[in-house]
C-alpha positions in Angstrom: 0.0 0.0 0.0 2.9 2.4 0.7 4.1 1.9 -2.9 0.7 2.8 -4.3 0.5 5.8 -1.9 3.9 7.1 -3.1 2.9 6.5 -6.8 -0.3 8.5 -6.3 1.6 11.3 -4.6 4.2 11.5 -7.4 1.5 11.4 -10.1 -0.6 14.0 -8.4 2.1 16.3 -7.2 1.7 19.1 -9.8 -2.0 18.6 -10.1 -2.5 18.8 -6.3 -0.5 21.9 -5.9 -2.5 23.6 -8.7 -5.8 22.5 -7.1 -4.7 23.8 -3.7 -3.7 27.1 -5.3 -7.0 27.4 -7.2 -9.1 26.5 -4.2 -7.3 29.0 -2.0 -7.9 31.8 -4.6 -11.6 30.7 -5.0 -12.0 30.5 -1.2 -10.7 34.0 -0.7 -12.9 35.5 -3.4 -16.0 33.6 -2.0 -15.2 34.9 1.5 -14.9 38.5 0.3 -18.1 38.5 -1.7 -20.1 36.4 0.8 -18.5 38.2 3.8 -18.1 35.1 5.8 -14.7 33.9 6.9 -15.9 30.3 7.4 -16.7 30.0 3.7 -13.0 30.2 2.9 -12.3 27.2 5.1 -15.3 25.2 3.9 -14.6 25.9 0.3 -11.0 24.8 0.3 -11.5 21.9 2.7 -14.2 20.4 0.4 -13.1 21.5 -3.0 -9.5 20.0 -3.1 -10.2 16.4 -2.0 -13.4 16.3 -4.2 -11.4 17.4 -7.3 -8.6 15.0 -6.3 -10.9 12.0 -6.2 -12.2 12.4 -9.7 -9.0 13.7 -11.2 -7.0 10.7 -10.0 -9.7 8.3 -11.1 -9.6 9.9 -14.6 -5.8 9.6 -14.7 -6.2 5.8 -14.1 -7.9 5.4 -17.4 -5.5 7.5 -19.5 -2.7 5.8 -21.5 -3.4 2.4 -20.1 -2.0 3.3 -16.7 -4.2 0.9 -14.8 -2.9 -2.1 -16.8 0.7 -0.9 -16.5 0.4 -0.4 -12.8 -0.5 -4.1 -12.4 3.0 -5.0 -13.8 4.5 -3.3 -10.8 5.1 -5.2 -7.5 1.6 -4.3 -6.3 -1.4 -6.4 -5.6 -4.9 -5.2 -6.5 -5.7 -4.9 -2.9 -2.7 -2.6 -2.3 -3.8 -0.5 -5.3 -7.3 0.0 -3.9 -6.2 0.6 -0.3 -3.4 2.9 -1.5 -5.9 5.1 -3.3 -8.0 5.4 -0.1 -4.9 6.3 1.8 -3.8 9.0 -0.7 -7.3 10.4 -0.6 -7.2 10.6 3.2 -3.8 12.3 3.1 -5.0 14.9 0.6 -7.9 15.7 3.0 -5.5 16.3 5.8 -3.3 18.6 3.7 -6.3 20.5 2.3 -7.7 21.0 5.8 -4.4 22.5 7.0 -4.3 24.8 3.9 -7.9 25.8 4.4 -7.5 26.7 8.1 -4.2 28.6 7.3 -6.0 30.5 4.5 -8.8 31.4 6.8 -6.4 32.6 9.5 -4.6 34.8 7.0 -7.8 36.3 5.7 -9.1 36.8 9.2 -5.9 38.5 10.4 -5.9 40.8 7.4 -9.5 41.8 8.1 -8.6 42.4 11.8 -5.8 44.7 10.7 -8.0 46.8 8.5 -9.8 49.9 10.0 -13.3 49.4 11.3 -16.0 49.6 8.6 -13.8 48.4 5.7 -14.0 44.7 6.3 -17.1 42.9 7.5 -17.1 41.8 11.1 -17.7 38.3 9.9 -14.4 38.3 8.0 -12.4 39.0 11.2 -10.6 36.2 12.9 -11.4 37.7 16.3 -15.1 37.2 15.4 -14.7 33.5 14.8 -11.6 32.0 16.3 -9.3 29.3 15.0 -11.3 26.6 16.7 -14.4 27.5 14.8 -12.5 27.6 11.5 -11.1 24.1 12.2 -14.6 22.8 13.1 -16.0 24.2 9.8 -13.2 22.6 7.8 -13.8 19.2 9.5 -17.5 19.4 9.0 -17.0 20.1 5.3 -14.6 17.2 4.9 -17.0 14.9 6.7 -19.4 15.5 3.9 -16.7 14.8 1.3 -15.6 11.7 3.2 -19.1 10.3 3.1 -19.4 11.1 -0.6 -16.1 9.4 -1.3 -17.1 6.3 0.8 -20.2 5.9 -1.4 -18.5 6.8 -4.7 -15.2 5.0 -4.7 -16.5 1.4 -4.7 -18.3 2.1 -8.0 -15.3 3.8 -9.5 -13.0 0.9 -8.4 -15.4 -1.7 -9.8 -16.3 -0.1 -13.2 -13.8 2.7 -13.6 -14.3 6.4 -13.8 -16.2 6.5 -17.1 -18.8 3.8 -16.2 -18.8 4.2 -12.5 -19.4 7.9 -12.5 -22.8 7.3 -14.1 -24.0 5.6 -11.0 -22.3 7.9 -8.5 -24.8 10.8 -8.8 -27.7 8.4 -8.3 -26.2 6.9 -5.2 -25.3 10.3 -3.7 -28.8 11.6 -4.3 -30.5 8.6 -2.8 -28.1 8.6 0.2 -28.7 12.3 0.7 -32.4 11.9 0.5 -32.4 9.0 3.0 -30.1 11.0 5.3 -32.3 14.1 5.2 -35.4 11.9 5.7 -33.8 10.3 8.8 -32.1 13.4 10.4 -34.6 16.2 9.5 -37.3 15.1 12.0 -34.5 14.9 14.7 -32.9 18.3 13.8 -34.6 20.1 16.6 -33.4 17.6 19.2 -29.9 17.5 17.8 -29.5 21.3 17.4 -31.9 23.1 19.8 -32.3 26.8 18.9 -31.7 28.0 22.4 -28.3 26.2 22.6 -27.2 27.2 19.2 -27.6 30.8 20.1 -24.9 30.3 22.8 -22.1 29.5 20.3 -20.6 26.5 18.4 -19.7 24.4 21.4 -22.9 22.4 21.0 -21.7 21.3 17.5 -18.6 19.5 18.8 -20.6 16.4 19.8 -22.7 16.0 16.6 -19.8 16.7 14.3 -17.6 14.2 16.2 -20.4 11.6 16.0 -21.0 12.1 12.3 -17.2 12.2 11.7 -16.8 8.8 13.5 -19.6 7.4 11.4 -17.9 8.8 8.2 -14.6 7.3 9.1 -16.1 3.8 9.8 -18.0 4.0 6.5 -14.8 5.0 4.7 -12.8 2.1 6.1 -15.7 -0.3 5.2 -15.8 1.2 1.8 -12.0 0.6 1.4 -12.4 -3.1 2.2 -15.4 -3.4 -0.2 -13.4 -1.6 -3.0 -10.4 -3.9 -2.5 -12.7 -6.9 -3.1 -14.4 -5.3 -6.1 -11.2 -4.2 -7.7 -9.8 -7.7 -7.3 -12.6 -9.0 -9.5 -12.4 -6.2 -12.1 -11.4 -7.1 -15.6 -8.8 -4.6 -17.0 
């Protein structure tokens, strides 16, 4: 798996740096126009791993790379698990970049005279902890999407598998909304939300743990599916 992880990192090095740069620029522009600092963190934290997932899957089908890769000292299980590992690593890197970008924008807004920058762009109005929580929450959503999408991509490839991914995501989102919407008032009472973001730590941690478990289970399923795939 380490060999596959290194192969993904080498292959995606230039692309990942470009995506991080583009996401940082987009995140800053979104924050300025929306006048919400947390949008910078959420945008970068979600955009980069989402683009990475589909870009790397598309690379696999170019120039016969999937077939050539199997001539290397790699098992199919290592290929599948290595892709999941590189995706997880990209999420950690993008989260760090997202929080750093948010801190920089917030500090710049703090340094500007009152009235020039929105109060919601100031780091003092949010705090680093809130930015980190926002990034984590955004990545939990992407982690769930990846856990549902990657088995289809591993089994049928990017071209065929991506046709099923939107259907699966829409169905999963509908089921999730149908299950959690009636419980939203109990999970996030209005009177406690008015007191700050502390109440969100528990729910985000719970959903995050569920997402990690599903991601690990998805990796094991993908390893079995990729082993049966004809290339």
